[in-house]
C-alpha positions as CSV (number, residue, x, y, z in Angstrom):
1,M,37.8,80.9,23.3
2,L,39.3,77.3,21.9
3,L,42.2,75.3,23.1
4,Q,44.5,74.4,20.4
5,R,47.0,70.9,21.0
6,N,50.1,71.1,19.7
7,K,52.1,67.7,18.8
8,L,52.6,66.7,22.1
9,G,49.6,66.8,23.6
10,S,50.0,69.7,25.5
11,V,46.4,71.7,24.9
12,R,47.6,75.4,24.7
13,P,44.8,78.9,24.7
14,P,45.4,81.6,21.7
15,K,49.1,83.5,22.8
16,R,46.6,86.6,23.2
17,C,44.1,87.4,25.9
18,R,41.2,90.1,25.4
19,S,43.8,93.0,26.9
20,D,46.3,94.5,24.9
21,M,50.1,93.3,25.5
22,D,51.3,95.9,23.6
23,N,50.5,98.8,25.7
24,I,53.2,97.4,28.1
25,S,56.1,100.1,28.3
26,T,59.2,98.0,27.9
27,S,61.5,100.4,29.0
28,D,60.8,100.4,32.7
29,I,60.2,96.4,33.0
30,V,62.5,93.3,33.5
31,I,61.9,89.9,33.4
32,I,64.4,87.9,34.7
33,N,64.6,83.6,36.1
34,G,66.1,81.3,37.6
35,N,67.0,77.5,36.9
36,S,63.3,76.3,37.7
37,H,61.9,76.6,34.6
38,P,62.9,78.4,32.2
39,D,60.5,77.3,29.0
40,L,57.5,79.3,31.1
41,A,59.6,82.2,31.8
42,N,60.6,82.5,28.1
43,S,56.6,81.4,26.8
44,V,55.6,84.5,29.3
45,A,58.2,87.1,27.6
46,E,57.1,86.0,24.4
47,R,53.5,86.8,25.0
48,M,54.0,89.7,26.3
49,G,56.5,91.1,23.8
50,L,59.7,91.3,25.9
51,K,62.9,89.7,25.7
52,N,64.7,87.4,29.0
53,G,66.7,90.4,30.8
54,G,70.1,89.3,31.3
55,C,70.7,87.2,34.5
56,S,72.8,84.0,34.7
57,V,72.1,82.0,37.9
58,F,75.0,79.0,38.4
59,H,76.5,77.1,41.4
60,K,80.0,76.9,42.4
61,S,81.7,73.8,43.0
62,N,80.9,74.2,46.6
63,R,77.5,74.0,45.6
64,E,76.9,78.1,46.5
65,T,74.5,80.1,44.3
66,I,75.7,83.0,42.4
67,V,73.8,85.6,40.6
68,E,74.5,87.6,37.9
69,I,72.7,90.4,36.5
70,S,74.0,91.5,33.0
71,D,71.4,94.5,32.0
72,S,70.9,97.5,34.5
73,V,67.6,97.8,37.0
74,R,67.6,100.3,38.5
75,G,64.7,102.2,38.4
76,K,63.0,99.4,37.3
77,D,60.2,97.0,37.9
78,I,61.4,93.4,37.7
79,Y,59.5,90.4,37.7
80,I,61.3,87.1,38.8
81,I,59.8,83.8,37.5
82,Q,60.6,80.9,39.2
83,T,58.6,78.2,40.4
84,G,59.2,75.3,43.1
85,T,60.5,71.9,41.9
86,K,61.3,68.6,43.4
87,D,65.3,71.0,44.4
88,A,62.8,73.1,46.0
89,N,65.7,74.1,48.3
90,N,67.8,75.2,45.6
91,N,64.5,77.1,43.7
92,I,64.2,79.3,47.0
93,M,67.3,80.5,47.5
94,E,68.1,81.1,43.7
95,L,64.7,83.2,44.1
96,L,66.1,85.1,47.4
97,I,69.5,85.6,46.1
98,M,68.1,87.0,42.8
99,A,65.7,89.3,44.4
100,Y,68.2,90.6,47.1
101,A,70.6,91.3,44.1
102,C,68.0,93.6,42.6
103,K,67.1,95.2,45.9
104,T,71.0,96.2,46.1
105,S,70.8,97.3,42.8
106,S,67.9,100.2,43.3
107,A,65.2,98.3,40.9
108,R,61.9,100.3,41.8
109,S,59.9,96.9,42.6
110,I,60.1,93.2,42.9
111,V,57.6,91.3,41.8
112,G,58.3,87.2,42.6
113,V,56.0,85.2,40.1
114,I,55.9,81.8,41.9
115,P,53.8,79.7,40.0
116,Y,53.9,76.8,42.7
117,L,55.2,77.9,46.0
118,P,57.2,75.6,47.7
119,Y,56.5,74.1,51.5
120,S,53.0,75.7,50.8
121,K,51.7,72.1,52.2
122,Q,53.8,72.7,55.9
123,C,51.5,75.3,56.5
124,K,50.2,73.8,59.6
125,M,51.7,73.0,63.0
126,R,52.8,69.2,63.1
127,K,54.2,67.6,66.6
128,R,56.9,69.4,67.4
129,G,57.8,71.0,64.3
130,C,56.9,74.5,63.1
131,I,55.0,76.1,59.8
132,V,57.2,76.2,57.3
133,S,55.4,78.5,54.9
134,K,55.6,81.5,57.5
135,L,58.7,81.1,57.9
136,L,59.2,81.2,53.9
137,A,57.2,84.3,53.7
138,K,59.4,86.5,56.3
139,M,62.6,85.5,54.1
140,M,60.9,86.3,50.4
141,C,60.0,89.7,52.3
142,T,63.4,90.1,53.6
143,S,64.9,89.5,50.5
144,G,63.5,92.6,49.0
145,L,60.3,91.3,47.1
146,T,57.9,93.8,47.0
147,H,54.9,91.7,45.8
148,I,54.0,87.8,45.1
149,I,52.2,86.2,42.2
150,T,51.2,82.4,42.6
151,M,48.7,79.8,41.7
152,D,46.6,78.0,43.6
153,L,48.1,77.8,47.1
154,H,47.1,74.9,49.2
155,Q,45.5,77.0,51.4
156,K,44.4,80.5,50.8
157,E,45.4,81.6,54.6
158,I,49.0,81.1,53.2
159,Q,48.7,84.8,52.0
160,G,48.4,85.6,55.5
161,F,52.2,85.1,56.4
162,F,53.0,87.2,53.7
163,D,53.9,91.4,54.6
164,I,53.5,92.5,50.9
165,P,50.9,92.0,48.4
166,V,50.0,88.4,47.1
167,D,47.8,87.3,44.1
168,N,46.4,83.8,44.2
169,L,45.7,83.3,40.6
170,R,43.4,80.2,39.8
171,A,44.2,77.9,37.3
172,S,40.6,76.5,37.1
173,P,38.8,78.2,34.2
174,F,41.6,76.2,31.7
175,L,40.7,73.1,33.5
176,L,37.2,73.7,33.4
177,Q,37.3,74.6,29.8
178,Y,39.6,71.2,29.3
179,I,36.6,69.2,30.5
180,Q,34.2,71.0,28.4
181,E,36.0,70.6,25.2
182,S,38.3,67.7,25.6
183,I,36.0,64.8,27.6
184,P,34.1,63.4,25.3
185,D,30.8,63.2,26.8
186,Y,31.4,65.4,30.2
187,R,27.7,65.7,30.8
188,N,27.8,62.1,32.2
189,S,30.7,62.9,34.3
190,V,30.4,62.9,38.0
191,I,33.3,65.4,40.1
192,V,34.8,62.7,42.7
193,A,37.4,63.9,45.7
194,R,39.4,61.4,46.8
195,N,39.0,62.3,50.2
196,P,36.8,64.9,52.2
197,G,39.5,67.3,52.5
198,V,39.3,68.1,48.8
199,A,35.2,67.9,49.0
200,K,35.4,72.0,48.8
201,K,37.1,71.9,45.5
202,A,35.5,69.5,44.3
203,N,32.0,70.9,44.9
204,S,33.3,74.2,43.2
205,Y,34.0,72.4,40.2
206,A,30.8,70.6,40.4
207,E,28.8,73.2,40.9
208,R,30.2,75.5,37.8
209,L,29.8,72.2,35.3
210,R,26.6,71.6,37.0
211,L,27.5,68.0,37.6
212,G,27.2,65.0,40.3
213,L,29.5,65.0,43.2
214,A,31.0,61.9,44.8
215,V,33.4,61.9,47.6
216,I,35.6,58.9,49.0
217,H,36.2,58.3,52.5
218,G,37.4,55.9,54.8
219,E,40.6,54.2,56.4
220,Q,42.9,55.2,53.6
221,K,42.2,59.2,54.0
222,E,44.9,60.9,55.3
223,A,43.3,63.6,57.4
224,E,45.9,66.8,58.6
225,S,43.6,67.1,61.5
226,D,44.3,63.3,62.2
227,E,47.7,64.2,63.0
228,V,49.8,64.8,66.5
229,D,50.3,68.8,66.7
230,G,52.5,68.9,69.7
231,R,49.6,70.1,72.0
232,Y,50.2,66.5,73.2
233,S,52.4,65.8,76.4
234,P,54.1,62.7,76.9
235,P,52.7,61.3,79.6
236,P,54.2,61.4,83.1
237,T,56.9,59.1,84.6
238,S,56.1,57.7,88.0
239,S,58.6,59.8,90.2
240,S,57.4,62.8,88.3
241,R,53.6,61.6,89.5
242,Q,54.9,61.8,93.1
243,R,56.2,65.0,92.9
244,T,52.6,66.3,90.7
245,T,49.7,67.5,93.2
246,S,47.1,65.5,92.5
247,V,44.0,67.1,91.0
248,S,39.7,66.0,91.9
249,V,39.0,66.8,88.6
250,G,40.6,64.6,85.9
251,V,40.8,65.3,82.4
252,P,38.6,63.3,79.9
253,E,40.7,61.4,77.6
254,H,40.8,62.1,74.6
255,P,38.4,59.3,72.0
256,V,40.4,57.3,69.5
257,K,39.6,57.8,66.4
258,V,38.2,54.6,64.3
259,K,38.0,55.4,60.3
260,P,35.2,53.3,58.9
261,P,36.2,51.1,55.7
262,L,36.9,53.0,52.4
263,T,33.1,53.9,50.6
264,I,32.4,56.2,47.7
265,V,29.8,58.8,48.7
266,G,28.0,59.1,45.4
267,D,27.2,57.2,42.5
268,V,29.8,56.6,39.7
269,N,28.0,53.6,38.4
270,G,28.3,54.0,34.4
271,R,29.8,57.5,34.7
272,I,33.1,59.8,34.1
273,A,34.9,60.2,37.2
274,I,36.8,63.4,37.3
275,M,39.2,63.7,40.4
276,V,40.0,67.4,40.8
277,D,43.0,68.5,43.7
278,D,45.8,71.2,43.6
279,L,48.8,69.1,43.4
280,I,50.1,65.1,42.1
281,D,53.0,64.2,43.9
282,D,52.8,61.0,45.4
283,V,50.4,59.3,43.1
284,Q,49.6,56.2,45.5
285,A,46.3,57.9,47.1
286,F,45.1,58.6,43.7
287,V,45.7,55.3,41.8
288,A,43.7,53.7,45.1
289,A,41.1,55.7,44.4
290,A,40.9,54.9,41.1
291,E,41.2,51.6,41.3
292,M,38.0,52.0,43.9
293,L,35.9,53.9,41.3
294,K,36.3,51.5,38.9
295,D,35.1,48.6,41.0
296,N,32.3,50.7,41.5
297,G,31.6,50.9,37.6
298,A,32.9,54.2,36.8
299,C,33.4,53.8,32.7
300,K,36.5,56.2,32.7
301,I,39.1,57.9,35.1
302,Y,40.4,61.1,34.6
303,V,42.7,63.5,37.0
304,L,43.1,67.3,36.9
305,A,45.2,69.3,38.7
306,T,47.1,72.6,39.2
307,H,50.5,71.1,39.8
308,G,52.0,68.2,38.5
309,L,55.0,67.7,40.7
310,L,54.8,64.1,39.9
311,S,57.9,62.8,42.2
312,S,60.3,59.2,42.5
313,D,58.3,56.8,40.7
314,A,54.9,58.2,39.9
315,P,54.8,58.3,36.0
316,R,55.5,54.7,36.3
317,L,52.6,54.2,39.1
318,L,50.1,55.9,36.1
319,E,51.2,54.5,33.2
320,E,50.5,51.1,34.7
321,S,46.8,52.6,36.5
322,V,43.6,52.5,35.6
323,I,43.7,55.8,35.2
324,D,43.0,57.1,31.7
325,E,44.2,60.5,31.6
326,I,45.9,63.2,34.1
327,V,45.7,66.8,33.0
328,V,48.2,69.2,34.9
329,T,49.3,72.6,34.3
330,N,52.8,74.1,33.0
331,T,53.4,75.5,36.9
332,I,56.3,72.9,37.1
333,P,58.3,71.8,34.4
334,H,57.4,67.8,33.6
335,E,58.1,66.6,30.3
336,V,60.8,64.1,31.4
337,Q,57.4,62.6,33.5
338,K,55.7,62.8,30.0
339,L,57.9,60.6,28.2
340,Q,57.7,58.0,31.0
341,C,53.7,58.1,31.2
342,N,51.7,59.0,27.9
343,K,48.7,59.9,29.7
344,I,50.0,62.7,31.0
345,K,48.5,66.0,29.6
346,T,49.9,69.8,30.0
347,I,47.9,72.8,29.9
348,D,49.5,76.3,29.6
349,I,48.8,79.0,31.8
350,S,51.2,81.4,30.6
351,I,48.7,83.2,29.0
352,L,47.5,83.9,32.7
353,I,50.6,85.1,34.3
354,A,51.3,87.4,31.2
355,E,47.8,89.1,32.0
356,A,48.9,88.9,35.7
357,I,52.0,90.8,35.6
358,R,50.6,93.2,32.5
359,R,47.8,94.4,34.9
360,I,50.0,94.9,37.8
361,H,52.4,96.8,35.5
362,N,49.8,99.2,34.3
363,K,48.4,99.6,37.6
364,E,45.2,98.0,36.5
365,S,42.2,95.8,38.7
366,M,43.0,92.1,39.0
367,S,39.6,91.6,39.5
368,Y,38.9,90.6,35.9
369,L,41.0,87.6,36.5
370,F,39.3,86.0,39.1
371,R,35.7,87.2,37.9
372,N,36.0,86.0,34.4
373,V,35.7,82.0,34.1
374,T,37.2,81.8,31.0
375,L,39.9,84.6,29.2
376,E,38.9,85.3,25.9
377,D,40.6,87.3,22.7
């Protein structure tokens, strides 16, 4: 399958994949969306030969969310396309209210299509906080969703938080294809993990492309395991010590971690460095890693990720950095950021979402989307 490049520099696969979208019965399927990513919803509906259902989502003056569904959804299969953006809390409330509106209107099934799941990075206990991903999963199940379609979760174990089926699609076939077809002399590349936590994903890319692997580790790494998880209590005061019975066997002190200086494990001299990750949000770590790769002789530096959130002043930092190109998919809208940074390229994954919806609606196996490296015509 050949990728097609449009005038804006976005990379789009062909409009049809192997399975015939015309097999869909349009009488019992409705696609609606919130305000998070209407362009993606329209693209998915267009690929499936459907029109977007009549759903209006707006906010009152007091910021309450109002949902009005103009078309009948009774006895139909509803697919709600709503991704996570910088306005994550509103995105979530819009999704929950749309799902509950469909539930109370007697929809047969309600599938949430959430390309980027908000709060997916808060999937572990931190200090005296909570696992927010678990809370969000419970809210989605209670609202009436019967199925979830998402893409490249931060941790695959998040699927276990849901009491309903979850299909975690992969964007790696599109990113791998971009490397093979759009990076000149990609055989002279090395896949780079900007910290050891990304090494597993980077190794998967390296094995599929039969390329070398490099890992950056050291004092700038912020490992999730280094953070206090709430199981450590504050030291007792002098008064509490007097009331506490002494124990003959003491508890050994936890040794303090001393991180080594920032180091690259692997050879990048004279090579094209390709950093891979699931999310690009705050880009300071990527910029610092790119500078180190450049100092160690990398001739070109690419950054590839599924989700391009690009918060705050990320476009400016990327534009001023030594990174040559940033490639993300359109799971999150980032057209404004592309106007601020010419290095950002977009890969359209609407064909994958459309095929997933078609297979679920027709009760076909989803394993094809995970087994095949590329989607063919």
